[in-house]
C-alpha positions in Angstrom: 3.2 0.2 27.4 1.5 1.6 24.2 -0.5 4.9 23.7 -3.6 4.2 21.0 -4.6 7.4 19.4 -7.4 6.5 17.4 -8.2 9.7 14.8 -5.2 11.1 14.5 -4.4 12.3 11.1 -3.5 10.1 8.6 -2.4 12.0 5.4 0.6 10.3 3.9 1.4 7.0 2.7 3.8 6.2 -0.6 6.1 3.4 -0.9 9.1 5.2 -2.5 12.7 4.3 -2.7 14.5 4.0 0.8 11.1 3.1 2.1 10.2 7.4 2.3 6.4 8.4 1.8 4.6 11.2 -0.2 1.1 12.3 0.0 -1.7 10.1 -1.0 -5.0 10.5 0.3 -7.8 7.9 1.7 -11.0 7.2 -0.3 -14.0 8.6 1.4 -17.5 8.9 -0.7 -18.8 12.6 -1.3 -22.0 13.7 1.3 -23.9 12.5 -1.9 -23.5 9.1 -2.5 -25.6 6.3 -3.3 -23.4 3.9 -4.2 -22.5 1.3 -1.2 -21.0 -2.0 -1.5 -23.4 -4.3 0.7 -21.8 -7.5 0.4 -18.9 -9.3 0.4 -18.9 -13.4 -1.0 -15.5 -15.0 -0.2 -14.7 -16.5 -3.9 -11.4 -16.4 -5.5 -13.1 -14.4 -8.4 -11.2 -14.4 -11.6 -14.2 -13.0 -13.5 -17.7 -12.4 -13.4 -20.9 -12.8 -16.0 -25.2 -12.7 -15.8 -27.8 -13.6 -16.9 -30.3 -11.3 -16.3 -33.2 -13.2 -18.1 -32.4 -16.0 -15.6 -30.7 -13.8 -13.1 -28.5 -16.0 -12.5 -24.5 -14.9 -11.2 -21.2 -17.1 -12.3 -18.5 -16.4 -11.0 -14.5 -17.8 -12.1 -12.6 -19.6 -9.7 -9.8 -21.6 -9.4 -11.6 -24.8 -8.9 -14.8 -23.9 -10.9 -17.5 -21.7 -12.2 -19.3 -20.9 -9.0 -23.4 -20.5 -10.5 -24.8 -18.3 -7.8 -28.7 -17.1 -7.4 -29.3 -13.4 -8.7 -31.4 -11.9 -5.5 -29.6 -14.6 -2.4 -25.6 -14.9 -4.1 -26.5 -18.5 -2.6 -24.1 -21.4 -4.5 -26.9 -23.5 -6.8 -23.9 -25.2 -8.4 -20.6 -25.5 -9.6 -19.4 -26.5 -13.1 -15.7 -27.9 -12.7 -13.0 -26.9 -15.0 -9.1 -27.6 -13.9 -7.8 -24.0 -14.5 -9.7 -20.0 -14.5 -12.1 -19.8 -17.3 -13.8 -16.8 -19.0 -17.4 -17.2 -18.7 -19.3 -15.6 -22.0 -23.3 -16.2 -21.9 -25.1 -16.4 -24.6 -29.2 -15.0 -22.8 -31.4 -15.5 -25.4 -30.4 -20.2 -25.6 -29.5 -20.0 -22.0 -25.8 -21.3 -22.7 -22.9 -20.6 -21.3 -19.1 -20.7 -23.3 -16.4 -21.3 -20.9 -12.7 -20.3 -22.4 -9.2 -20.7 -21.7 -7.5 -23.1 -23.2 -10.4 -24.9 -24.6 -13.6 -24.0 -25.7 -16.9 -25.8 -23.2 -20.3 -25.6 -24.2 -22.4 -25.6 -21.3 -26.3 -25.5 -21.1 -27.1 -23.1 -18.5 -30.3 -24.9 -17.2 -29.1 -28.4 -16.6 -25.5 -27.4 -16.3 -24.5 -30.0 -18.4 -21.4 -29.7 -21.3 -22.8 -29.9 -24.3 -19.1 -30.4 -26.2 -15.8 -29.1 -25.7 -12.7 -28.0 -27.9 -9.0 -27.2 -27.7 -8.5 -24.2 -28.7 -5.4 -22.6 -30.3 -2.7 -20.8 -27.5 -3.3 -17.4 -29.9 -7.2 -17.3 -29.7 -9.7 -16.1 -26.5 -8.6 -12.8 -26.9 -11.6 -11.3 -27.8 -15.3 -12.8 -26.7 -18.7 -12.5 -28.6 -22.2 -14.1 -28.7 -24.7 -12.3 -30.3 -27.3 -15.3 -29.6 -26.3 -16.7 -33.2 -23.1 -17.5 -33.1 -20.6 -17.3 -30.8 -17.4 -15.5 -31.7 -13.0 -15.6 -30.9 -10.8 -13.6 -31.9 -7.0 -14.4 -32.0 -3.9 -12.4 -30.7 -2.5 -11.8 -34.0 1.3 -11.5 -34.6 4.1 -8.7 -34.6 4.6 -8.3 -37.9 2.9 -4.7 -39.0 1.3 -6.3 -42.6 -0.4 -9.5 -40.1 -3.7 -9.9 -40.6 -6.1 -11.8 -37.8 -8.9 -13.8 -37.5 -12.3 -14.0 -36.2 -13.6 -17.7 -35.7 -17.4 -18.1 -35.8 -19.1 -21.0 -33.6 -22.5 -22.5 -34.4 -24.8 -22.5 -30.8 -24.7 -25.8 -29.5 -22.5 -27.3 -31.8 -18.8 -25.9 -31.6 -18.2 -26.1 -35.5 -16.4 -22.6 -36.7 -18.6 -22.0 -39.3 -16.9 -19.1 -40.9 -13.3 -17.5 -40.1 -13.5 -13.8 -41.4 -10.1 -11.7 -41.7 -9.2 -8.8 -39.6 -6.9 -6.0 -41.3 -5.2 -5.2 -38.3 -4.7 -6.9 -34.8 -8.1 -7.0 -33.2 -8.5 -6.2 -29.3 -11.8 -6.6 -28.3 -14.8 -7.9 -29.9 -18.6 -6.6 -29.5 -21.6 -8.9 -30.9 -24.7 -6.6 -31.6 -27.5 -8.8 -30.0 -30.3 -10.6 -32.6 -28.3 -9.7 -35.4 -25.4 -10.9 -37.4 -23.4 -7.5 -36.7 -20.1 -7.3 -34.6 -17.3 -4.0 -33.9 -14.1 -4.8 -33.3 -11.1 -3.2 -32.1 -7.7 -3.0 -33.7 -4.6 -3.1 -31.5 -2.2 -0.4 -33.5 -5.0 1.5 -35.3 -7.1 4.3 -34.4 -10.0 2.8 -36.3 -13.7 0.7 -34.8 -13.9 -2.8 -37.7 -18.1 -3.2 -38.2 -18.6 -6.4 -40.0 -21.8 -6.5 -41.9 -24.2 -9.7 -41.9 -21.8 -11.9 -44.7 -19.0 -11.7 -42.1 -16.3 -10.6 -44.9 -16.6 -7.1 -45.7 -15.6 -4.9 -43.5 -15.8 -1.0 -42.4 -13.6 0.7 -40.3 -15.2 3.5 -38.6 -11.9 6.0 -38.0 -12.2 7.4 -33.9 -9.1 9.5 -32.2 -7.3 7.7 -30.4 -7.2 3.6 -30.3 -10.0 1.4 -28.6 -9.7 -0.8 -25.4 -12.8 -2.2 -24.5 -16.5 -2.1 -25.7 -19.7 -1.8 -24.0 -23.2 -1.8 -26.2 -26.5 -0.4 -25.6 -28.7 -2.4 -26.9 -31.8 -0.3 -26.2 -30.2 2.9 -27.8 -28.1 1.1 -29.6 -25.2 3.0 -28.9 -21.8 1.5 -29.1 -19.1 3.0 -26.2 -15.2 2.6 -27.2 -13.5 3.1 -24.5 -10.0 4.6 -25.1 -6.5 3.2 -24.5 -5.3 6.0 -22.9 -8.3 5.7 -20.0 -9.2 9.8 -20.9 -11.4 9.5 -23.6 -14.9 8.0 -24.4 -16.0 7.5 -27.9 -20.0 6.9 -28.8 -20.6 5.1 -32.0 -24.4 5.0 -33.6 -25.9 1.6 -34.7 -27.6 3.2 -37.1 -25.1 5.1 -39.3 -21.7 3.7 -37.9 -21.4 7.6 -37.5 -19.2 8.8 -34.4 -22.2 10.8 -32.8 -19.7 12.2 -29.6 -16.8 11.9 -28.1 -16.4 13.0 -24.4 -13.4 13.9 -21.6 -13.8 11.4 -19.2 -10.5 12.6 -16.8 -13.0 16.3 -15.4 -14.4 14.2 -12.7 -11.2 11.8 -11.6 -8.6 12.5 -9.3 -5.0 13.5 -10.8 -3.0 11.1 -12.5 -6.2 8.4 -12.8 -7.1 7.0 -16.1 -10.2 5.0 -16.7 -8.9 0.9 -17.2 -13.0 -0.4 -17.8 -15.9 0.4 -17.8 -19.5 -1.7 -17.5 -22.9 -0.7 -19.2 -26.2 -1.2 -17.5 -28.3 -2.3 -20.1 -31.7 -1.8 -17.8 -30.6 1.7 -17.1 -27.6 2.9 -19.5 -25.7 3.9 -16.5 -21.9 3.1 -17.0 -19.6 2.4 -14.5 -16.1 3.5 -14.9 -13.6 1.9 -12.9 -9.9 4.1 -12.4 -6.8 3.8 -10.8 -3.5 5.5 -10.1 -0.4 3.2 -9.9 -0.3 3.9 -5.3 2.0 0.9 -4.6 1.6 0.1 -0.8 -1.5 2.1 -0.3 -5.3 1.4 0.9 -5.7 3.3 -2.6 -7.1 0.6 -5.1 -9.1 2.9 -6.9 -12.5 4.4 -7.7 -15.5 3.0 -9.7 -17.3 6.4 -10.8 -21.1 5.9 -12.0 -22.4 8.1 -15.1 -26.7 8.1 -15.8 -25.5 10.4 -18.5 -25.3 14.0 -17.5 -22.8 15.6 -19.3 -20.6 19.0 -18.6 -19.8 21.7 -22.0 -17.4 24.1 -21.5 -16.5 27.4 -23.1 -14.1 25.5 -24.8 -12.7 22.2 -24.8 -14.4 18.7 -24.9 -17.4 17.9 -23.0 -16.8 15.8 -20.1 -18.5 13.6 -18.0 -20.5 14.4 -15.0 -19.6 11.6 -12.7 -22.9 11.3 -10.1 -21.4 9.0 -7.7 -18.2 6.9 -6.7 -17.3 4.7 -4.6 -13.3 4.1 -3.2 -11.6 1.0 -2.9 -8.9 -0.9 -0.9 -7.6 -2.5 -3.2 -7.8 -2.7 -6.9 -10.3 -5.0 -9.4 -8.6 -7.8 -10.6 -8.4 -7.4 -14.7 -7.1 -10.2 -15.6 -4.1 -9.1 -17.4 -2.5 -11.0 -20.8 1.1 -9.8 -20.8 2.4 -11.8 -23.6 0.5 -10.5 -26.9 3.0 -8.6 -29.7 1.7 -5.5 -29.7 2.7 -2.4 -27.1 0.5 -3.3 -24.4 -1.6 -6.1 -22.3 -5.2 -5.9 -22.9 -7.8 -7.2 -20.2 -9.4 -10.1 -20.7 -11.7 -9.5 -17.8 -13.5 -6.4 -17.7 -13.4 -6.6 -13.8 -16.8 -5.7 -13.3 -20.7 -6.5 -14.5 -23.9 -5.5 -13.8 -27.1 -7.5 -13.1 -29.5 -6.0 -15.1 -32.1 -8.0 -13.3 -31.4 -6.4 -9.4 -29.6 -3.3 -10.8 -25.7 -4.6 -9.1 -22.9 -3.9 -9.9 -20.1 -6.9 -9.5 -16.4 -6.5 -8.8 -13.5 -9.0 -8.9 -12.0 -7.2 -6.5 -8.4 -8.0 -4.7 -5.6 -8.0 -8.2 -4.1 -10.8 -7.9 -0.1 -9.6 -7.5 3.2 -10.6 -5.5 1.5 -10.1 -2.5 -1.7 -11.5 -2.9 -3.2 -15.0 -1.9 -5.6 -15.9 -3.9 -7.7 -16.6 -1.2 -7.7 -12.5 -0.7 -9.6 -12.2 -4.3 -13.6 -11.2 -3.3 -16.6 -10.6 -5.0 -18.0 -7.3 -4.0 -21.1 -6.6 -4.8 -22.0 -2.3 -5.3 -26.1 -1.1 -5.2 -28.3 2.0 -5.1 -29.2 1.1 -1.3 -28.2 2.7 2.2 -25.2 0.9 3.7 -25.6 -2.8 5.7 -22.0 -1.1 7.0 -21.2 2.3 8.8 -19.2 1.3 12.0 -15.5 1.3 11.9 -13.5 -1.4 12.9 -12.3 -1.7 16.3 -8.2 -2.0 16.5 -5.7 -3.5 19.3 -2.3 -3.7 19.6 -0.4 -6.7 21.2 3.4 -6.8 21.6 5.5 -9.8 22.3 7.6 -9.9 25.1 8.1 -8.7 28.3 9.1 -5.5 29.4 10.3 -4.3 32.6 8.7 -3.2 35.9 9.1 0.5 34.3 8.0 -0.6 31.7 10.1 -0.3 29.7 12.0 -2.7 26.8 15.4 -3.5 25.6 15.2 -4.8 22.3 13.0 -4.0 19.1 9.5 -5.3 19.2 7.1 -7.2 16.9 3.5 -5.6 17.4 0.7 -7.2 16.0 -2.2 -5.2 14.8 -5.8 -6.8 14.7 -8.8 -5.0 13.8 -12.1 -6.7 14.5 -15.4 -5.5 12.6 -19.0 -4.6 13.9 -21.0 -8.4 14.4 -22.8 -6.5 11.5 -20.5 -6.1 9.3 -18.7 -7.0 5.8 -15.7 -7.8 6.8 -12.1 -5.9 7.5 -10.6 -6.0 4.1 -6.7 -4.7 4.8 -4.3 -2.6 7.1 -1.9 -0.5 6.2 0.4 2.0 8.5 4.3 2.9 9.0 6.9 3.7 11.1 7.6 7.2 12.2 9.6 9.7 13.9 10.6 13.2 15.2 7.8 15.9 16.1 9.6 18.3 14.2 9.6 16.8 10.9 8.5 13.5 11.0 9.8 11.7 8.9 8.5 8.5 7.8 9.4 4.9 7.0 9.0 0.8 5.9 5.3 0.7 5.1 2.9 -1.6 4.4 -0.4 -3.0 3.5 -2.1 -6.2 4.5 -4.4 -8.0 3.2 -7.5 -9.0 5.8 -7.9 -8.7 9.9 -4.1 -8.7 10.9 -0.8 -7.0 10.5 2.8 -8.0 12.2 5.2 -5.3 12.4 8.9 -5.1 13.4 9.4 -1.9 15.6 13.1 -1.8 16.1 14.9 0.1 19.2 15.9 3.9 18.3 19.9 4.0 17.9 21.7 6.7 20.3 21.1 9.6 20.4 17.9 9.2 17.9 13.9 9.8 18.5 12.0 7.2 19.3 9.8 6.1 16.5 6.3 5.3 16.5 3.8 3.1 14.6 0.8 5.0 12.4 -2.1 2.7 10.8 -5.0 3.2 9.1 -7.6 -0.3 8.8 -10.9 -0.5 6.7 -13.0 -2.8 6.5 -14.9 -3.7 2.7 -17.4 -1.1 3.6 -15.0 2.0 3.7 -15.7 2.9 6.9 -11.8 3.6 8.5 -10.4 3.4 12.3 -6.6 5.3 12.2 -4.4 5.2 14.9 -1.1 5.6 16.0 1.1 3.8 18.4 3.8 4.5 21.1 6.8 2.1 22.5 9.0 2.3 25.2 11.8 1.0 23.6 15.9 1.9 24.9 18.8 -0.2 24.1 21.6 2.3 24.6 23.1 2.5 27.8 23.7 5.2 30.0 27.0 7.7 29.1 28.6 8.8 32.6 31.5 11.2 31.7 33.4 12.4 35.8 34.9 16.1 36.4 37.1 16.7 38.7 38.3 20.3 40.5 40.9 21.4 43.0 41.3 23.1 46.0 44.1 25.0 47.8 43.0 22.5 50.8 44.8 19.7 49.1 41.3 18.2 48.0 40.1 16.9 44.7 36.6 17.0 44.7 34.7 14.0 42.0 31.3 14.7 39.9 29.9 11.5 37.8 27.6 13.8 34.9 25.6 11.3 33.5 24.0 11.4 29.9 20.6 9.5 28.6 20.0 11.5 25.6 16.3 10.5 24.2 16.3 7.4 26.5 14.6 5.7 29.6 16.9 8.4 32.1 19.0 7.1 34.6 17.9 5.1 37.5 21.6 5.3 39.4 25.2 5.5 39.4 27.9 3.0 40.9 31.4 3.8 41.7 34.3 2.8 43.8 38.1 4.0 44.1 41.1 1.6 44.3 39.1 -1.5 44.4 37.8 -0.8 47.0 33.4 -1.5 47.8 30.7 0.2 45.2 29.1 3.1 46.3 26.0 4.2 44.8 27.2 8.1 43.9 24.2 10.3 45.2 26.2 13.7 44.6 29.6 15.4 44.2 32.9 13.4 46.9 36.2 14.3 47.5 39.4 12.5 47.4 42.7 13.2 48.9 45.6 14.5 46.1 48.5 14.0 47.3 48.8 10.5 45.7 46.8 8.6 42.7 43.6 7.3 42.8 42.1 4.6 40.5 38.0 5.3 39.7 35.8 3.0 38.5 31.7 3.8 37.4 29.7 3.4 35.7 25.6 3.5 35.0 22.2 2.2 34.6 19.1 3.4 33.5 15.3 3.2 33.7 14.8 0.4 30.9 17.5 -1.7 32.5 21.3 -0.9 30.4 23.9 -0.9 32.3 26.7 0.9 30.7 30.3 -0.6 30.6 32.2 0.1 33.8 35.7 2.8 33.6 38.8 3.2 35.3 40.2 6.5 35.1 42.9 7.5 37.7 42.7 10.4 39.9 46.1 12.2 39.1 47.5 14.0 43.2 47.6 17.5 42.7 50.2 19.2 40.6 50.9 16.3 38.3 49.0 16.8 35.0 51.2 15.3 32.8 50.4 11.6 34.9 54.1 10.8 35.3 53.8 10.4 38.9 56.2 13.4 39.4 54.8 17.2 39.8 58.0 19.4 37.9 58.6 22.3 35.8 57.1 20.7 33.1 53.5 20.1 34.8 54.3 24.4 34.7 54.7 24.3 31.5 51.4 22.1 30.7 49.7 24.0 33.0 50.2 27.7 31.0 50.0 25.9 28.1 46.1 24.8 29.4 45.3 28.2 31.0 45.8 30.0 27.3 43.7 28.4 25.7 45.9 26.6 23.6 44.1 23.2 24.5 41.5 22.2 26.3 42.1 20.5 30.0 41.0 16.5 30.6 39.1 16.1 33.8 42.0 14.8 35.1 44.6 18.0 34.4 41.2 20.0 35.7 41.2 18.6 38.6 45.6 18.1 39.2 46.3 21.7 37.8 43.1 23.8 39.8 45.3 25.0 42.5 42.6 27.1 43.9 39.8 25.7 43.3 37.9 27.9 41.3 37.1 25.4 38.2 39.4 26.1 35.9 42.5 26.3 34.5 44.3 30.4 35.0 48.2 31.9 35.8 47.3 32.0 39.5 47.2 28.1 39.2 50.8 28.2 37.1 52.1 30.5 39.7 50.5 28.1 43.0 52.2 25.1 41.5 55.6 26.6 40.6 55.7 28.1 44.1 55.4 24.7 45.1 57.7 22.7 43.3 59.9 25.8 44.4 58.9 25.0 47.9 57.9 28.4 48.7 
């Protein structure tokens, strides 16, 4: 039997050593939220690019670049590639630059490959196009004095026209549209390099932190520089290349979060910031915060961004990191998200490629300013492998399968997370799990002897963020009961036998059986008596409701007065009885039955006197 209790408050799900869990909250957007996930495209998206002029979306997958209609998301064409590539769009000339182990130039109108060239393995870290040329930075080298280069390619012909030397190992690169200007970040130095039209002279703009990513606002001529610590954003004017502001990014974030990526909407100027804190084995994939220009200025300290909205993710974005760089931390080759200014939609490459993630689980999600298209949570059913007995009990651990289904018009079930829990007085949680998709198979073990039973708690979320939580209990008892005989003597010469059974925290006692001296098996219904004038062999066992059967045990019922079990009654038995009566040790059931001469259920001096009189024949 399984009991499902919907709405059980899930508070904690964090994988720690020994599988013990601590707190992390599930995500739900603020009441004033306007952003919603309105579409989920089942593509193995590694990166995404947009041409707002033609309203085309380009999605890099392991099987090629999918070209989507920006309104309907219909696949218009697939540009074949033998590896995932990065797509850079030249809006002015409607050209696509595909960078992988090769640099491929594609006509955006006909999708015809115009040219291709093999790249140096150290190239294609930073990529940018300004409508006149396409630029690639290399990965640099590890020596402190190392200088690196930027290669400039002529559109329509992949010919390098210039090599520009950078004074430091480069990181990100952004070109100012319709000019011959560009900005370069440095991997080790807190500065931004500005290249002039000659491509040989560079101006270094000092900043307070090392910059990991750029976004350039062409309308307002502002360069946004995201610092690598994920806590600050620096604004640089393209008019005079001066720092105009530095904002704190953490004021509106959760504790422990840092900004990992950003995307700028060229039409509105708003920026999406992706933040995540590392929470292994959870449904917390971070948040995308939306900033439309609001600033909070405190009485002291740095001004901070005032986020208008945010949306929670069940899984992290796929930022496609390069881990073998010569400098301190990996560099994200893809920001993981981009705006389409033509529609206002934000596209995010969803589902980090990790050791638990199947490439088929990667998605491209669509976020926009629209009422939610999916407001109903998934429904959940739990099935158990195997069949219980007639009373509904299992005698071994069971495999339970959680199956979730979204509503008819829903975006689909994204992931299932949960844990095993026990002990109502002080809840302990074990074996957390996170399963991508709509089904999770979980082993619920049988509890050991005297242990509290385990139950299963789960949370299921769809792509829209709707959540169903619950608890399932299982009737499992794999431990047989334990029977203890109790003996009591009597003045009449009979020994009373009682069989006491304990099935602590189990299914309960179903029946007790016994037989004397190898005779017929008898169902125990209550205490019974046997003659105490001779010994008897008592065999007994119990069965619980789950069907566990205790191993049969045999015990000797001693004759009256034979405390030491030597089949004689003499002065040594009196000595032993006095030791027990004086509390020097606790009597065994046989000693109690043989020595309780007066039938009061205990051993005392009076029993010793009666036994001594029997030996003396008085």
